[in-house]
N, C-alpha and C positions, 0 to 999 in steps of 0.2 A: 386650495393648493394650486401653485401655477402651472400652467399645462406648458409641456415645451413646444419647439416651432415645428417641431419632425412632428409632433402628434398632431396640433395646429393641423397642418400641411395632409396629413393624412386621412385626418375627418372633413377637410374640404373638399378631397379627391373622392371619398366615398360618396356624400351626398349631393355632387354636384351631377348633373345630368348625364346619362349614360347614352346617347344618341346611337344607334343602330350605326347609323353613317359614319357619325366621329370615329370609331372603333375601326375603321378601315382606312383613314388617311394616316399619313405618316406622323410623328411627331413633331417636325420643323411645322409642319403644315396647321397641326392643331396650334400651335404656338401663336401662328400667325391667325387664327381665327378668333384665339382669347383677346388679341390686341383690336379688333374690329368690334367685338363686341365682350364685353368680361362674364355677362351673364347668357349663355347661351339660352333662346329663347325655344321651351321645351314644345311648343303647339307648331312650330315647323318641321320637326320629323316625319310626321303623318305624310306631309305633301312631297318630302326630296324622297319618301320611300316607297312612292307611286314608279308605276312601270314605266310612263312616259318621263319622269324625271331620272331613274336609275339606267336608262341607258345612255345619258350623257355621262356616263362613268369610263364607258369605252370608247369616246368623241377625244383628241387631245385641244386641251386649249390651243395651242400653238401650231394649228393645221399641219400635221403628220409629220411636221421639220423633225421632231425628235427621233425620227426613223432613218435620218441623214448624218452622213457624217461630216456635212458641209455644218451642222451646226453642234459641235461636240460639249459646246457648255450645258445642253441639254440632261443635266443629271436625275433630274426627277419628272413621274410622269403626270402632270397636273391636267385635270380633265376638266371639260366642260361642265359637269357638274361640279366639281371644287370651283369654278369659277361664279358659276351660277348662284351656287352658297352663300359662297364669300360677297357678292354682291349684293346677296339681299341680306346679309349682316349687317352691311355699311347700311342700308337704308332704315332698318331695323332699329340700328343704332343711336340714328339721328332724328327718325321721325315717331319712332313707335307704331307706326300705321301699317294693319295686315295687309290691307289692298294693297298698297304701295310696295310694301316689302314681297308679298308675293307676285305681283309684276317683273318687281328685279329677279327673282327666282326662276321663274317662267321665259325670261326675257330670249333667251338661247334654245326652248325647248323642242323648235324646230331644226336644229342644228344638224346637218347629215355628218357623217364620218369627213374626217380632215376641212373641215367649218370651212374657210374663207377659200379655201382651192375650190369648193365647189359654185360659189359664186365667180370666180375666173371662168369655171367650164359653163356657167349660165350666163356668162358675158356683161358681168357686174363687177369688172375687176376695180372700179374708181371708187363706187357707194358701198357696197360688199353688203348688202339688205337684202338682196334677192331669195336669199333661204329664210326669210323673218316671215315669207307669206302666208303660210299655214299654223301661222301660232294660236291663232283663234280656235281653230279646228281640232289642232290636237288636245288641245284644252278641253274643251267644250265634248269630244267624244271619249275623253279620261273618264271613265265611270267613276274611278276611285276620286277623281280630282274632284268631280260634280259632288259628289255627297259630301267631301269635307269642304268644302265650298258652301253649300246648303246648310253643314253645321255650323258651319261661322257666319251667317249672315251674309254671304258675298256671292254677287253673281260674275260667270264667267266677262263680261264687257269689262269689269271693272279690273281684272286682274289679267288682261290679253294683250295690252299694249301700253309696255313700259315709257314708252315715247310720252305719255298724257300725263307724267311725273316727271318735274325737272329733277328732283333730288337724284333718280333713277337714271335718267337720261335727257340729255338736251342738247344743244346744236356747240360743234367741235369750235372751237379748241376749250368751251368753259368746263370746268370740274364738275361730273358728275359720278354715280358712284361707282358705274360699270367703266370709266375711265380709269378711274381711282385704284379701282380691285387691280387689272392690267398691269396699271403700272406698278403698283407694289409687288405683285408677285412675281412678275417677271424678275425685277431686282434682286425680292426677298429666296423665293426657290431657286431659281435658277443662276445666282449670282451673277448678272449680265453686265460684264462693265463697268460697274459700278462701284463703289467703296461707302455702300450704305449699307449700316448693322442693321438689326433687329430694333436696336435701344434709337436711332437715327427715324427710320420708318413709324416708331410709336411716339417720338417726337413730332414729325410732321402731323401725323393723325391726331396727335390729341389737340393741336393747334385748330383744328377745323370746325366751325360751326356753321349754321345755316346763316347766309348773309341773303340779301335783294339785290338782284341785278338792275341793271338800267331799264330793261324791259318790266320790271315790277315782279319778277317770276323769284321764288325762295332757288338760292342755288348754293353748293356747298363752296364755303370759301376759309380763308385761314384771316386768325383775327392778328397774327404778326405779320406785318409783310417781310420780316427778316428771314423768318421761319419759311413764307411762300417762295422765297427768291433759295432759299438751299433748297427745297423742293425742286424747285426747277432747276436748279444748275445739277444737281445731281441725279435726276432722273432724265435728264436731256440726254442723257451718255448713251440712252437704251432707244431713243426714240429713232434711231434709222433704221434699228433693227427688226423695227415694223413695216417696214417700206422699201428697204434697199434692194440691190440687183438681185440677191441671193434669196430673197424671199419670192420676189416676183417670178424669180426661175424656178423653183422649186412648187410654186402654187400654180404655175403655169403647167409645167410637168405635169404633175397630178391630175389636173384636167383634160390635159392630151393624152395620158393613157387610161383615164376612166371614160373620156371620149369613145377612144377607140374600142375597148370593151364593151360597153351600151352599143354602139355601131354591129359589133361581132355579137350581140344576144348574150356575151359572157356574163353579164350581169344586168340589173334592171335598175331604174329610178328608185324601187322598193328597197333596194339592196342595201343601199346609201344609208338606210334609215333601219332596216332588219338585222345587218351584222354588226359586227364589231370589226375596226382599223385592224386588228392582226387578222380575223377571216378575211375581209378584203386584199389584204397583202398576199393572202394564201392565194387567193384566186389569180393575185395577177401574178405571181411564180409560176403558176401553172396554166397560165394562159398558152393558147394556141398558137397566137399571133408573136411572131418571133421579135417584132419592135417595139411591143410591149415590154415583155420580159429583158430585152436590152437595154429600152430606156429607163426600165426599175433599178435594174443593176448601175447605172450609172447614177440616177438619185442616190440610192443607197448608201452608195460605195465611194463616190467621188468626194475629197477633200477639199479642193479648189476649182473653180470655176473662173471663166474667163468673160472682160467686157472688152469693148470697141467700138468705134465710129462708124465703122464698114463691117457690113455682112464676112462671116466668116468662111473660107471655101470648103472645109468641112468640119460640121460637128456632130455630136450624137442628138443633141437637141437646140435649138436658138429661139429667141424673143428677140422681136424689137419694137421700140416705142409702146410702152406698156403704160398705159395710165395709171399712175400711183396716187394710193390714198396717204395721204400723210397727217398722221398722227403724230399730235402733239400736245401739251397743254397751255393755256394763260390764266391759271385760276383767277377768282373774285378775291382783294384783301380787303382787310376794315382802315380804312385812310383817316376816317374821324370819327371821333364819339364827343357828344354835346349831350347836355342836360336839357329838356324843355322847361321853360320857364315857366307854363301854361299846367302841363301835365306831369312836370316832375321826372317825366321818362325818360330815358335813354333813347339817343336819335341816332342811330349808326350810319353812317356813308362808306359804299364798300367804292371799289372800282377795279378793273383789270390789274393783273400784276404789270403787265407791260408799261402801261401808264404811270408808272411810278416807281419802276427799277429799271435802269439804262443796263444794266449786267444782263436781267432776265430778256429784253426786250433784244438786245445783241444776239443771246441763244436762240430765240426766236424767229429773230429774222435770217441767221446763219442757215437754221436748220430749214425755213422756207425756200432760201434763195440755192439750197445744195443742189446739183445737177447729178443726174444719174445717166449712164452709159447710155448711149443708143440701141444695143445689141448686147446680148448676153449670153454666153451658151456655155456648156458642155461638152 
């Protein structure tokens, strides 16, 4: 007797992995995860449930911008834990390698509250890597993590530096799991200024394979230059959101507020790791320093900001000449496939999309030449 489609779906749902973490994420995010890897890697659950990783579910991937009315599009809270898991799923999907997958899972394990805003606090607005320093220490001090690594025959040094694995991370603007993930989730989860549907993102993702770049390293690449072009032209609309004046202003303002609170001993550096963002915000609201409260009110409630080439005479908070980290993508694409006469094997040649697509090159050049205001203020 034939089984109805409804019963088949019900059976699939009952038999699939029921990760405790998966139960906590919204259906839209679950659907996104299924695009990244159709079969959930059960072994990853134990690592996700460790205290060091669970802390990240209280850290916003979007650097605290979701708490400001300057970013009305942030309708979903997407945590650093969500980003870390998704990045790991991409690596697992393409490599099936545990150590590379775990390096991706752990790549933001040392991220404090408000994420890159703390890089601004550390004077690292351009590279935004200052908060990565304690990664090995946090993993190595994680009792449960170390037991799990021993169980799986792995060492801390094999999973503590995702920069060692080009599929997980590489030099910008190449495509890595990290950049691919935050590109996809920004448009899918918060629908930022793009017309990409879930189906569009799935079409892009299904076209990706592992290629080899000019340095002889493995790199995520597109099999079709046309699909790669659609990917870049579609997602390029969100690139400015990762580096524009609005983001620089908010990151700098968080950094200023937190520095003042540190100077007045209202919080400690450890607070940025031991407290959640809502808990830190409550401390900000109750600060004895009037300037702290005033600036946070402006950060939270302002719907507009101002820019100009001259310093404003009056402002609640102002920044000028901030060094910008420009985040964009120029993915590798397959441009030629030949069959070796000697071996009979396929020989595939790859090149950056900008070298074969005038439209992509024009889009990238326009972004790189985009000028930002000298001064930004509330």
